C-alpha positions in Angstrom: -0.1 -0.1 0.0 1.6 3.4 -1.0 1.8 6.1 1.4 2.0 10.0 1.2 4.7 11.1 3.9 4.5 14.7 4.9 7.3 16.1 7.1 6.9 19.2 9.1 9.6 21.1 10.6 8.9 24.0 12.7 12.2 25.6 12.9 15.6 24.3 13.0 16.8 22.2 15.8 12.9 21.5 16.7 11.8 17.8 16.5 10.2 16.9 13.1 6.7 16.0 12.4 5.7 13.2 10.0 2.3 12.4 8.8 1.5 9.4 6.5 -1.4 9.6 4.4 -2.8 6.9 2.0 -2.6 7.8 -1.7 -6.3 6.4 -1.4 -7.5 8.9 1.3 -5.4 11.7 -0.6 -7.7 11.1 -3.6 -10.9 10.9 -1.6 -10.1 14.2 0.1 -9.1 15.9 -3.6 -12.4 14.6 -5.1 -14.3 15.9 -1.8 -12.6 19.2 -2.4 -13.6 19.6 -6.1 -17.0 18.4 -5.4 -17.5 21.2 -2.5 -16.1 24.0 -4.7 -18.4 23.1 -7.6 -21.1 22.9 -5.2 -20.4 26.1 -3.9 -20.2 27.6 -7.3 -23.2 26.0 -8.6 -24.9 27.3 -5.9 -24.1 31.2 -6.4 -25.2 30.3 -9.9 -28.6 29.0 -9.2 -29.0 31.6 -6.4 -28.0 34.8 -8.1 -31.4 34.8 -10.4 -33.0 34.3 -7.2 -31.6 37.2 -5.1 -32.0 39.6 -8.3 -35.6 38.7 -8.3 -35.7 39.2 -4.5 -34.2 42.9 -4.9 -36.9 43.2 -7.8 -39.6 42.0 -5.6 -38.7 45.0 -2.9 -38.5 47.5 -5.5 -41.8 46.6 -7.0 -43.5 46.3 -3.7 -42.2 49.8 -2.8 -43.5 51.2 -6.2 -47.0 49.3 -5.7 -47.1 51.0 -2.2 -46.5 54.6 -3.9 -49.0 53.6 -6.6 -51.5 52.8 -4.1 -50.9 56.3 -2.3 -51.4 57.9 -5.6 -54.8 55.7 -6.1 -55.8 57.0 -2.7 -55.1 60.6 -3.4 -57.1 60.3 -6.9 -60.0 58.7 -5.2 -60.2 61.4 -2.6 -60.0 63.7 -5.2 -62.6 62.3 -7.2 -65.0 62.0 -3.8 -64.2 66.2 -3.6 -65.3 66.3 -7.2 -68.4 64.4 -6.8 -69.3 66.4 -3.7 -68.8 69.5 -5.7 -70.8 68.3 -8.3 -73.7 67.4 -5.6 -73.4 70.9 -4.3 -73.9 72.6 -7.9 -76.7 70.4 -8.3 -78.0 71.6 -5.2 -77.5 75.3 -6.5 -79.1 74.4 -9.4 -82.1 73.0 -8.0 -82.3 75.8 -5.7 -82.3 78.5 -8.6 -84.7 76.5 -10.9 -82.1 75.7 -13.5 -81.4 72.7 -15.6 -77.6 73.0 -16.6 -74.7 74.4 -15.1 -72.3 76.1 -17.6 -68.9 77.7 -16.9 -68.7 81.3 -17.7 -66.1 82.2 -20.1 -63.9 85.0 -18.8 -62.1 86.7 -21.2 -59.8 89.9 -20.9 -56.7 89.9 -18.4 -56.0 90.7 -14.8 -58.8 90.2 -12.4 -61.4 89.7 -15.0 -59.6 86.5 -16.3 -59.7 85.2 -12.9 -55.9 85.3 -12.4 -54.8 86.7 -9.0 -53.5 90.1 -9.0 -50.7 90.6 -6.4 -51.6 93.6 -5.3 -55.0 92.1 -4.2 -53.0 89.9 -1.8 -51.7 92.8 0.5 -54.0 95.9 0.0 -57.1 96.2 2.3 -60.5 95.4 0.2 -61.3 98.8 -0.3 -58.0 100.0 -2.0 -57.8 96.6 -3.8 -61.1 96.9 -4.8 -60.5 100.4 -6.5 -57.5 99.1 -8.1 -59.0 96.3 -9.7 -61.9 98.4 -11.0 -59.5 100.7 -12.5 -58.0 97.9 -14.5 -60.8 96.2 -15.5 -62.7 99.6 -16.7 -66.0 98.2 -15.8 -69.2 100.0 -14.9 -71.5 98.1 -12.6 -75.1 99.4 -12.4 -76.3 99.7 -8.9 -79.6 98.1 -9.5 -81.3 97.2 -6.5 -82.3 93.8 -8.0 -78.2 93.0 -8.6 -76.6 91.9 -5.3 -73.5 94.5 -4.9 -71.5 95.8 -2.0 -69.3 94.1 0.5 -70.8 91.2 2.6 -69.1 92.5 6.1 -68.5 95.8 7.6 -65.1 94.9 8.9 -61.7 96.0 7.3 -60.3 93.0 5.6 -58.7 91.7 2.3 -59.1 89.5 -0.7 -56.8 86.1 -0.3 -58.1 84.6 -3.4 -59.3 85.7 -6.7 -62.1 84.1 -9.0 -60.8 81.3 -11.1 -63.2 79.1 -12.7 -60.5 77.1 -14.4 -59.7 75.5 -11.2 -63.2 75.4 -9.9 -62.9 78.2 -7.7 -66.4 80.2 -8.2 -65.9 83.2 -6.2 -63.5 85.0 -4.0 -62.1 84.6 -0.7 -62.3 87.2 1.8 -59.9 86.8 4.9 -61.9 87.6 7.7 -61.5 87.3 11.7 -63.4 84.2 13.4 -67.0 85.4 13.9 -67.4 88.5 11.8 -71.1 89.1 10.8 -71.6 88.2 7.3 -74.1 90.5 5.7 -76.6 89.8 2.5 -75.5 91.8 -0.3 -79.0 92.1 -1.7 -82.7 91.8 -0.9 -83.8 87.9 -1.6 -84.8 84.6 -0.2 -82.7 82.1 1.7 -82.8 78.8 -0.7 -80.2 77.1 1.3 -79.3 77.2 4.7 -77.0 74.2 5.3 -73.8 72.6 6.4 -71.3 70.1 4.3 -67.8 69.1 4.7 -66.5 71.4 2.1 -68.3 74.5 2.6 -68.8 74.0 6.3 -71.9 76.3 7.2 -73.4 78.1 4.1 -75.9 80.1 2.9 -77.6 80.6 -0.7 -79.7 83.7 -1.3 -82.0 83.7 -4.2 -82.8 87.5 -5.4 -85.8 88.8 -7.4 -83.9 89.1 -10.5 -82.7 85.5 -10.8 -79.1 86.2 -9.3 -78.1 84.2 -6.3 -75.2 84.8 -3.8 -73.2 82.2 -2.1 -71.6 82.6 1.6 -69.3 79.8 2.6 -67.1 78.4 5.5 -69.0 80.0 8.2 -68.9 79.1 12.0 -72.5 79.4 12.4 -75.7 80.6 10.8 -78.0 83.7 11.6 -81.0 82.3 9.0 -82.8 79.4 8.0 -83.9 78.0 4.6 -87.0 79.8 3.3 -86.0 83.2 5.5 -86.7 86.5 3.7 -83.6 89.1 4.0 -82.7 92.4 3.1 -79.4 94.0 2.2 -77.4 94.4 5.2 -79.0 91.6 7.2 -76.6 89.3 9.5 -77.0 86.1 7.9 -73.9 84.1 9.2 -70.6 84.6 11.3 -67.4 83.9 9.5 -65.5 81.0 10.3 -63.1 78.2 9.4 -65.3 75.6 8.5 -65.2 72.7 6.0 -62.1 73.0 3.2 -60.5 75.6 4.6 -57.1 76.8 5.8 -57.8 80.1 8.1 -60.7 82.2 9.0 -62.5 83.5 5.8 -65.5 84.0 3.8 -66.0 82.3 0.5 -68.3 84.9 -1.8 -69.8 83.9 -4.6 -72.3 85.4 -7.3 -74.0 83.3 -9.9 -76.6 84.9 -12.5 -80.0 84.1 -13.9 -78.7 81.0 -15.7 -76.7 79.5 -13.0 -73.4 80.5 -14.2 -70.5 81.6 -11.7 -69.6 85.3 -12.5 -66.7 87.3 -10.7 -68.1 89.1 -7.8 -65.0 91.8 -7.8 -67.0 94.3 -9.9 -70.0 94.2 -8.0 -67.8 94.7 -4.6 -68.4 98.5 -5.3 -70.8 100.1 -2.5 
């Protein structure tokens, strides 16, 4: 039987250690080492696609979570739009009109619904004068047309009329609890509350015009009440979809179309 002798000399003068290994055993060890190496390499080759798929799975899972969030946002916006449609339908019913058509605003500056920078900082009285000068509009003071300010306190316009983004009126920044007044004689067609507008009042005037007063903290009138110009109908607040105390004021014409209230704010 053949042997392979291994001699180990740690350092000069030290005892020599020797090991004898059979050739057959050496062959078995060599074969086992080769098989182990091949097994490791094969495992890496086999597992690499699985590891890549695991990475892709994590990435896809993260993307799915983002898509789910976007889907929820779209769903929320859809719900808000449906709520707006329901409110518009309610307004139409109160006005007795069949179809709501968006007004086409032509021109520039405030008439086109664009927000003028001076209106963000000037008091309402000054901004009204400036806007009237630039718009070059003349509005009759016919008692049938709602006009004037819906409040007595000094304030300013925080957001302009812009039908392109479904903002069918103007936002007037007010202190919480400021009395809100009717801008014309008429009958209260709606005095209600919803999650978008908070407490709101809709007044139908004799000539078919209607005015909307929204985001109030509480109401001072009920549906069916008759009101005169200057009567307190509500108290301003921060109810509904609102980022701060203000009044959303809107005017609708005889056909239920929204019109820019700004030219009608002159006393």
